[in-house]
Backbone atoms as SQL, in Angstrom:
CREATE TABLE atoms (id INTEGER PRIMARY KEY, chain TEXT, resi INTEGER, resn TEXT, atom TEXT, x REAL, y REAL, z REAL);
INSERT INTO atoms VALUES
  (1, 'A', 1, 'MET', 'N', 0.848, -1.167, 0.000),
  (2, 'A', 1, 'MET', 'CA', 0.000, 0.000, 0.000),
  (3, 'A', 1, 'MET', 'C', 0.898, 1.236, 0.000),
  (4, 'A', 2, 'VAL', 'N', 0.519, 2.239, -0.784),
  (5, 'A', 2, 'VAL', 'CA', 1.248, 3.493, -0.880),
  (6, 'A', 2, 'VAL', 'C', 0.277, 4.619, -0.584),
  (7, 'A', 3, 'ALA', 'N', 0.696, 5.567, 0.229),
  (8, 'A', 3, 'ALA', 'CA', -0.164, 6.700, 0.561),
  (9, 'A', 3, 'ALA', 'C', 0.503, 7.993, 0.109),
  (10, 'A', 4, 'GLY', 'N', -0.302, 8.951, -0.280),
  (11, 'A', 4, 'GLY', 'CA', 0.226, 10.258, -0.663),
  (12, 'A', 4, 'GLY', 'C', -0.900, 11.207, -0.988),
  (13, 'A', 5, 'ALA', 'N', -0.711, 12.472, -0.620),
  (14, 'A', 5, 'ALA', 'CA', -1.660, 13.536, -0.951),
  (15, 'A', 5, 'ALA', 'C', -3.093, 13.164, -0.590),
  (16, 'A', 6, 'ALA', 'N', -3.268, 12.569, 0.570),
  (17, 'A', 6, 'ALA', 'CA', -4.591, 12.196, 1.086),
  (18, 'A', 6, 'ALA', 'C', -5.285, 11.131, 0.256),
  (19, 'A', 7, 'TRP', 'N', -4.495, 10.334, -0.459),
  (20, 'A', 7, 'TRP', 'CA', -5.021, 9.197, -1.215),
  (21, 'A', 7, 'TRP', 'C', -4.207, 7.960, -0.844),
  (22, 'A', 8, 'VAL', 'N', -4.823, 6.795, -0.935),
  (23, 'A', 8, 'VAL', 'CA', -4.150, 5.539, -0.628),
  (24, 'A', 8, 'VAL', 'C', -4.274, 4.622, -1.848),
  (25, 'A', 9, 'LEU', 'N', -3.143, 4.104, -2.299),
  (26, 'A', 9, 'LEU', 'CA', -3.092, 3.187, -3.436),
  (27, 'A', 9, 'LEU', 'C', -2.859, 1.784, -2.898),
  (28, 'A', 10, 'ALA', 'N', -3.719, 0.842, -3.286),
  (29, 'A', 10, 'ALA', 'CA', -3.609, -0.530, -2.792),
  (30, 'A', 10, 'ALA', 'C', -4.030, -1.497, -3.891),
  (31, 'A', 11, 'GLU', 'N', -3.705, -2.761, -3.680),
  (32, 'A', 11, 'GLU', 'CA', -4.107, -3.801, -4.621),
  (33, 'A', 11, 'GLU', 'C', -5.625, -3.959, -4.594),
  (34, 'A', 12, 'GLN', 'N', -6.230, -4.055, -5.780),
  (35, 'A', 12, 'GLN', 'CA', -7.663, -4.299, -5.889),
  (36, 'A', 12, 'GLN', 'C', -7.904, -5.782, -5.638),
  (37, 'A', 13, 'THR', 'N', -8.753, -6.092, -4.706),
  (38, 'A', 13, 'THR', 'CA', -9.105, -7.478, -4.411),
  (39, 'A', 13, 'THR', 'C', -10.612, -7.617, -4.449),
  (40, 'A', 14, 'GLY', 'N', -11.068, -8.832, -4.483),
  (41, 'A', 14, 'GLY', 'CA', -12.495, -9.085, -4.462),
  (42, 'A', 14, 'GLY', 'C', -12.859, -10.169, -5.447),
  (43, 'A', 15, 'GLU', 'N', -14.107, -10.523, -5.409),
  (44, 'A', 15, 'GLU', 'CA', -14.608, -11.591, -6.276),
  (45, 'A', 15, 'GLU', 'C', -14.409, -11.233, -7.740),
  (46, 'A', 16, 'GLY', 'N', -13.818, -12.143, -8.482),
  (47, 'A', 16, 'GLY', 'CA', -13.615, -11.952, -9.910),
  (48, 'A', 16, 'GLY', 'C', -12.388, -11.136, -10.292),
  (49, 'A', 17, 'VAL', 'N', -11.685, -10.598, -9.304),
  (50, 'A', 17, 'VAL', 'CA', -10.481, -9.808, -9.594),
  (51, 'A', 17, 'VAL', 'C', -9.269, -10.722, -9.446),
  (52, 'A', 18, 'PRO', 'N', -8.531, -10.970, -10.534),
  (53, 'A', 18, 'PRO', 'CA', -7.366, -11.848, -10.425),
  (54, 'A', 18, 'PRO', 'C', -6.228, -11.165, -9.673),
  (55, 'A', 19, 'ARG', 'N', -5.370, -11.952, -9.071),
  (56, 'A', 19, 'ARG', 'CA', -4.167, -11.417, -8.436),
  (57, 'A', 19, 'ARG', 'C', -3.319, -10.707, -9.482),
  (58, 'A', 20, 'GLY', 'N', -3.344, -11.234, -10.666),
  (59, 'A', 20, 'GLY', 'CA', -2.621, -10.647, -11.788),
  (60, 'A', 20, 'GLY', 'C', -2.914, -11.426, -13.041),
  (61, 'A', 21, 'ILE', 'N', -2.520, -10.876, -14.168),
  (62, 'A', 21, 'ILE', 'CA', -2.626, -11.549, -15.459),
  (63, 'A', 21, 'ILE', 'C', -1.223, -11.549, -16.047),
  (64, 'A', 22, 'PHE', 'N', -0.766, -12.716, -16.525),
  (65, 'A', 22, 'PHE', 'CA', 0.619, -12.867, -16.942),
  (66, 'A', 22, 'PHE', 'C', 0.715, -13.501, -18.325),
  (67, 'A', 23, 'ARG', 'N', 1.756, -13.119, -19.052),
  (68, 'A', 23, 'ARG', 'CA', 2.143, -13.798, -20.291),
  (69, 'A', 23, 'ARG', 'C', 3.640, -13.618, -20.457),
  (70, 'A', 24, 'THR', 'N', 4.263, -14.509, -21.215),
  (71, 'A', 24, 'THR', 'CA', 5.693, -14.442, -21.473),
  (72, 'A', 24, 'THR', 'C', 5.912, -14.326, -22.973),
  (73, 'A', 25, 'VAL', 'N', 6.887, -13.497, -23.353),
  (74, 'A', 25, 'VAL', 'CA', 7.230, -13.285, -24.753),
  (75, 'A', 25, 'VAL', 'C', 8.699, -13.644, -24.958),
  (76, 'A', 26, 'CYS', 'N', 8.966, -14.461, -25.965),
  (77, 'A', 26, 'CYS', 'CA', 10.346, -14.775, -26.339),
  (78, 'A', 26, 'CYS', 'C', 10.916, -13.560, -27.075),
  (79, 'A', 27, 'LEU', 'N', 12.015, -13.020, -26.579),
  (80, 'A', 27, 'LEU', 'CA', 12.608, -11.841, -27.202),
  (81, 'A', 27, 'LEU', 'C', 13.419, -12.177, -28.449),
  (82, 'A', 28, 'THR', 'N', 13.639, -13.455, -28.711),
  (83, 'A', 28, 'THR', 'CA', 14.355, -13.864, -29.915),
  (84, 'A', 28, 'THR', 'C', 13.417, -13.937, -31.111),
  (85, 'A', 29, 'CYS', 'N', 12.249, -14.579, -30.924),
  (86, 'A', 29, 'CYS', 'CA', 11.355, -14.796, -32.073),
  (87, 'A', 29, 'CYS', 'C', 9.983, -14.143, -31.924),
  (88, 'A', 30, 'GLY', 'N', 9.658, -13.634, -30.736),
  (89, 'A', 30, 'GLY', 'CA', 8.367, -12.992, -30.528),
  (90, 'A', 30, 'GLY', 'C', 7.237, -13.933, -30.162),
  (91, 'A', 31, 'ALA', 'N', 7.523, -15.230, -30.059),
  (92, 'A', 31, 'ALA', 'CA', 6.471, -16.175, -29.664),
  (93, 'A', 31, 'ALA', 'C', 5.952, -15.816, -28.275),
  (94, 'A', 32, 'GLU', 'N', 4.662, -16.048, -28.058),
  (95, 'A', 32, 'GLU', 'CA', 4.044, -15.717, -26.773),
  (96, 'A', 32, 'GLU', 'C', 3.425, -16.946, -26.138),
  (97, 'A', 33, 'SER', 'N', 3.401, -16.943, -24.823),
  (98, 'A', 33, 'SER', 'CA', 2.910, -18.078, -24.054),
  (99, 'A', 33, 'SER', 'C', 1.399, -18.201, -24.035),
  (100, 'A', 34, 'GLY', 'N', 0.705, -17.127, -24.226),
  (101, 'A', 34, 'GLY', 'CA', -0.719, -17.082, -23.922),
  (102, 'A', 34, 'GLY', 'C', -0.862, -16.522, -22.513),
  (103, 'A', 35, 'VAL', 'N', -2.068, -16.203, -22.142),
  (104, 'A', 35, 'VAL', 'CA', -2.332, -15.497, -20.885),
  (105, 'A', 35, 'VAL', 'C', -2.794, -16.466, -19.804),
  (106, 'A', 36, 'VAL', 'N', -2.290, -16.259, -18.583),
  (107, 'A', 36, 'VAL', 'CA', -2.779, -16.995, -17.416),
  (108, 'A', 36, 'VAL', 'C', -3.145, -15.992, -16.332),
  (109, 'A', 37, 'ARG', 'N', -4.065, -16.394, -15.477),
  (110, 'A', 37, 'ARG', 'CA', -4.514, -15.545, -14.375),
  (111, 'A', 37, 'ARG', 'C', -3.973, -16.052, -13.048),
  (112, 'A', 38, 'ASP', 'N', -3.736, -15.133, -12.152),
  (113, 'A', 38, 'ASP', 'CA', -3.405, -15.374, -10.744),
  (114, 'A', 38, 'ASP', 'C', -1.968, -15.797, -10.461),
  (115, 'A', 39, 'GLU', 'N', -1.412, -16.756, -11.155),
  (116, 'A', 39, 'GLU', 'CA', -0.059, -17.232, -10.887),
  (117, 'A', 39, 'GLU', 'C', 0.741, -17.295, -12.184),
  (118, 'A', 40, 'SER', 'N', 1.988, -16.871, -12.143),
  (119, 'A', 40, 'SER', 'CA', 2.806, -16.810, -13.354),
  (120, 'A', 40, 'SER', 'C', 3.512, -18.124, -13.691),
  (121, 'A', 41, 'VAL', 'N', 3.380, -19.136, -12.854),
  (122, 'A', 41, 'VAL', 'CA', 4.141, -20.373, -13.052),
  (123, 'A', 41, 'VAL', 'C', 3.863, -21.017, -14.412),
  (124, 'A', 42, 'GLY', 'N', 2.665, -20.911, -14.929),
  (125, 'A', 42, 'GLY', 'CA', 2.342, -21.496, -16.236),
  (126, 'A', 42, 'GLY', 'C', 3.146, -20.874, -17.365),
  (127, 'A', 43, 'VAL', 'N', 3.309, -19.568, -17.343),
  (128, 'A', 43, 'VAL', 'CA', 4.084, -18.916, -18.403),
  (129, 'A', 43, 'VAL', 'C', 5.585, -19.098, -18.191),
  (130, 'A', 44, 'GLU', 'N', 5.989, -19.291, -16.950),
  (131, 'A', 44, 'GLU', 'CA', 7.395, -19.604, -16.682),
  (132, 'A', 44, 'GLU', 'C', 7.736, -20.989, -17.245),
  (133, 'A', 45, 'ARG', 'N', 6.837, -21.932, -17.051),
  (134, 'A', 45, 'ARG', 'CA', 7.032, -23.282, -17.624),
  (135, 'A', 45, 'ARG', 'C', 7.078, -23.214, -19.143),
  (136, 'A', 46, 'TRP', 'N', 6.220, -22.361, -19.721),
  (137, 'A', 46, 'TRP', 'CA', 6.208, -22.204, -21.176),
  (138, 'A', 46, 'TRP', 'C', 7.584, -21.759, -21.671),
  (139, 'A', 47, 'ALA', 'N', 8.205, -20.810, -20.968),
  (140, 'A', 47, 'ALA', 'CA', 9.533, -20.325, -21.373),
  (141, 'A', 47, 'ALA', 'C', 10.553, -21.465, -21.350),
  (142, 'A', 48, 'LEU', 'N', 10.503, -22.291, -20.317),
  (143, 'A', 48, 'LEU', 'CA', 11.419, -23.434, -20.236),
  (144, 'A', 48, 'LEU', 'C', 11.185, -24.415, -21.380),
  (145, 'A', 49, 'THR', 'N', 9.924, -24.683, -21.673),
  (146, 'A', 49, 'THR', 'CA', 9.575, -25.596, -22.769),
  (147, 'A', 49, 'THR', 'C', 10.022, -25.017, -24.105),
  (148, 'A', 50, 'HIS', 'N', 9.819, -23.715, -24.300),
  (149, 'A', 50, 'HIS', 'CA', 10.209, -23.057, -25.548),
  (150, 'A', 50, 'HIS', 'C', 11.719, -23.160, -25.745),
  (151, 'A', 51, 'THR', 'N', 12.490, -22.894, -24.685),
  (152, 'A', 51, 'THR', 'CA', 13.942, -23.007, -24.793),
  (153, 'A', 51, 'THR', 'C', 14.349, -24.456, -25.038),
  (154, 'A', 52, 'GLY', 'N', 13.645, -25.405, -24.431),
  (155, 'A', 52, 'GLY', 'CA', 13.940, -26.812, -24.688),
  (156, 'A', 52, 'GLY', 'C', 13.748, -27.179, -26.151),
  (157, 'A', 53, 'ALA', 'N', 12.744, -26.575, -26.795),
  (158, 'A', 53, 'ALA', 'CA', 12.467, -26.849, -28.203),
  (159, 'A', 53, 'ALA', 'C', 13.400, -26.060, -29.130),
  (160, 'A', 54, 'VAL', 'N', 13.790, -24.861, -28.697),
  (161, 'A', 54, 'VAL', 'CA', 14.648, -23.992, -29.510),
  (162, 'A', 54, 'VAL', 'C', 15.754, -23.456, -28.588),
  (163, 'A', 55, 'PRO', 'N', 16.834, -24.224, -28.400),
  (164, 'A', 55, 'PRO', 'CA', 17.841, -23.897, -27.381),
  (165, 'A', 55, 'PRO', 'C', 18.468, -22.506, -27.481),
  (166, 'A', 56, 'GLY', 'N', 18.455, -21.898, -28.640),
  (167, 'A', 56, 'GLY', 'CA', 19.026, -20.556, -28.780),
  (168, 'A', 56, 'GLY', 'C', 18.119, -19.447, -28.265),
  (169, 'A', 57, 'HIS', 'N', 16.876, -19.785, -27.930),
  (170, 'A', 57, 'HIS', 'CA', 15.915, -18.782, -27.454),
  (171, 'A', 57, 'HIS', 'C', 15.901, -18.819, -25.928),
  (172, 'A', 58, 'ARG', 'N', 16.643, -17.910, -25.323),
  (173, 'A', 58, 'ARG', 'CA', 16.844, -17.960, -23.871),
  (174, 'A', 58, 'ARG', 'C', 16.481, -16.678, -23.142),
  (175, 'A', 59, 'VAL', 'N', 15.992, -15.672, -23.855),
  (176, 'A', 59, 'VAL', 'CA', 15.673, -14.401, -23.202),
  (177, 'A', 59, 'VAL', 'C', 14.185, -14.119, -23.397),
  (178, 'A', 60, 'PHE', 'N', 13.511, -13.829, -22.296),
  (179, 'A', 60, 'PHE', 'CA', 12.057, -13.649, -22.313),
  (180, 'A', 60, 'PHE', 'C', 11.665, -12.395, -21.545),
  (181, 'A', 61, 'ARG', 'N', 10.495, -11.897, -21.862),
  (182, 'A', 61, 'ARG', 'CA', 9.897, -10.793, -21.111),
  (183, 'A', 61, 'ARG', 'C', 8.623, -11.320, -20.460),
  (184, 'A', 62, 'LEU', 'N', 8.525, -11.154, -19.153),
  (185, 'A', 62, 'LEU', 'CA', 7.295, -11.490, -18.433),
  (186, 'A', 62, 'LEU', 'C', 6.446, -10.233, -18.383),
  (187, 'A', 63, 'VAL', 'N', 5.265, -10.302, -18.966),
  (188, 'A', 63, 'VAL', 'CA', 4.343, -9.163, -18.996),
  (189, 'A', 63, 'VAL', 'C', 3.258, -9.430, -17.961),
  (190, 'A', 64, 'SER', 'N', 3.018, -8.469, -17.107),
  (191, 'A', 64, 'SER', 'CA', 2.010, -8.680, -16.065),
  (192, 'A', 64, 'SER', 'C', 1.086, -7.482, -15.954),
  (193, 'A', 65, 'GLU', 'N', -0.132, -7.768, -15.559),
  (194, 'A', 65, 'GLU', 'CA', -1.113, -6.735, -15.224),
  (195, 'A', 65, 'GLU', 'C', -1.485, -6.943, -13.771),
  (196, 'A', 66, 'TRP', 'N', -1.482, -5.869, -13.035),
  (197, 'A', 66, 'TRP', 'CA', -1.799, -5.896, -11.614),
  (198, 'A', 66, 'TRP', 'C', -2.879, -4.863, -11.396),
  (199, 'A', 67, 'PHE', 'N', -3.905, -5.199, -10.660),
  (200, 'A', 67, 'PHE', 'CA', -5.061, -4.334, -10.506),
  (201, 'A', 67, 'PHE', 'C', -4.956, -3.530, -9.213),
  (202, 'A', 68, 'LEU', 'N', -5.050, -2.216, -9.362),
  (203, 'A', 68, 'LEU', 'CA', -4.882, -1.306, -8.237),
  (204, 'A', 68, 'LEU', 'C', -6.148, -0.481, -8.023),
  (205, 'A', 69, 'ARG', 'N', -6.257, 0.055, -6.816),
  (206, 'A', 69, 'ARG', 'CA', -7.407, 0.881, -6.458),
  (207, 'A', 69, 'ARG', 'C', -6.886, 2.071, -5.654),
  (208, 'A', 70, 'VAL', 'N', -7.462, 3.247, -5.904),
  (209, 'A', 70, 'VAL', 'CA', -7.126, 4.446, -5.146),
  (210, 'A', 70, 'VAL', 'C', -8.345, 4.840, -4.330),
  (211, 'A', 71, 'ASP', 'N', -8.136, 4.994, -3.031),
  (212, 'A', 71, 'ASP', 'CA', -9.215, 5.399, -2.115),
  (213, 'A', 71, 'ASP', 'C', -8.783, 6.645, -1.351),
  (214, 'A', 72, 'PRO', 'N', -9.755, 7.398, -0.859),
  (215, 'A', 72, 'PRO', 'CA', -9.410, 8.554, -0.025),
  (216, 'A', 72, 'PRO', 'C', -8.687, 8.091, 1.237),
  (217, 'A', 73, 'GLY', 'N', -7.671, 8.818, 1.624),
  (218, 'A', 73, 'GLY', 'CA', -6.917, 8.501, 2.827),
  (219, 'A', 73, 'GLY', 'C', -7.250, 9.462, 3.954),
  (220, 'A', 74, 'PRO', 'N', -6.622, 9.273, 5.096),
  (221, 'A', 74, 'PRO', 'CA', -6.828, 10.184, 6.227),
  (222, 'A', 74, 'PRO', 'C', -6.553, 11.628, 5.807),
  (223, 'A', 75, 'GLY', 'N', -7.438, 12.519, 6.189),
  (224, 'A', 75, 'GLY', 'CA', -7.295, 13.924, 5.830),
  (225, 'A', 75, 'GLY', 'C', -8.010, 14.300, 4.545),
  (226, 'A', 76, 'ASN', 'N', -8.486, 13.320, 3.794),
  (227, 'A', 76, 'ASN', 'CA', -9.226, 13.604, 2.570),
  (228, 'A', 76, 'ASN', 'C', -10.704, 13.689, 2.924),
  (229, 'A', 77, 'PRO', 'N', -11.380, 14.805, 2.615),
  (230, 'A', 77, 'PRO', 'CA', -12.789, 14.953, 2.970),
  (231, 'A', 77, 'PRO', 'C', -13.691, 13.864, 2.375),
  (232, 'A', 78, 'LEU', 'N', -13.279, 13.253, 1.278),
  (233, 'A', 78, 'LEU', 'CA', -14.088, 12.194, 0.674),
  (234, 'A', 78, 'LEU', 'C', -14.141, 10.947, 1.546),
  (235, 'A', 79, 'LEU', 'N', -13.140, 10.742, 2.388),
  (236, 'A', 79, 'LEU', 'CA', -13.113, 9.558, 3.246),
  (237, 'A', 79, 'LEU', 'C', -14.346, 9.509, 4.131),
  (238, 'A', 80, 'GLU', 'N', -14.619, 10.586, 4.842),
  (239, 'A', 80, 'GLU', 'CA', -15.787, 10.622, 5.727),
  (240, 'A', 80, 'GLU', 'C', -17.088, 10.595, 4.930),
  (241, 'A', 81, 'LEU', 'N', -17.130, 11.300, 3.814),
  (242, 'A', 81, 'LEU', 'CA', -18.325, 11.322, 2.971),
  (243, 'A', 81, 'LEU', 'C', -18.661, 9.913, 2.477),
  (244, 'A', 82, 'GLU', 'N', -17.664, 9.167, 2.015),
  (245, 'A', 82, 'GLU', 'CA', -17.906, 7.808, 1.537),
  (246, 'A', 82, 'GLU', 'C', -18.313, 6.879, 2.674),
  (247, 'A', 83, 'ARG', 'N', -17.800, 7.094, 3.848),
  (248, 'A', 83, 'ARG', 'CA', -18.234, 6.292, 5.004),
  (249, 'A', 83, 'ARG', 'C', -19.707, 6.534, 5.295),
  (250, 'A', 84, 'GLU', 'N', -20.134, 7.768, 5.197),
  (251, 'A', 84, 'GLU', 'CA', -21.541, 8.102, 5.448),
  (252, 'A', 84, 'GLU', 'C', -22.455, 7.482, 4.401),
  (253, 'A', 85, 'VAL', 'N', -22.015, 7.488, 3.153),
  (254, 'A', 85, 'VAL', 'CA', -22.812, 6.952, 2.048),
  (255, 'A', 85, 'VAL', 'C', -22.769, 5.430, 2.022),
  (256, 'A', 86, 'GLY', 'N', -21.683, 4.857, 2.567),
  (257, 'A', 86, 'GLY', 'CA', -21.573, 3.399, 2.616),
  (258, 'A', 86, 'GLY', 'C', -20.848, 2.801, 1.440),
  (259, 'A', 87, 'GLU', 'N', -19.976, 3.540, 0.799),
  (260, 'A', 87, 'GLU', 'CA', -19.198, 3.005, -0.339),
  (261, 'A', 87, 'GLU', 'C', -18.047, 2.190, 0.145);
């Protein structure tokens, strides 16, 4: 969690929100693993399998999406207003 200027930045959690979305890209040929949700181990395995099939392809980029939320923090007038409204 990061706070600043009366706002708080935190990971978005809740039903249907993945921990993250991941894919791996081979930087040699551009091949991609496909997308997985929540855990990156599937795309990490893909990179190992890809290198096993094409030994010269050893450099990859892990692409991830992480879901964040910004809420009013202490000292922000919206904090009390949202508490009253029930958000």
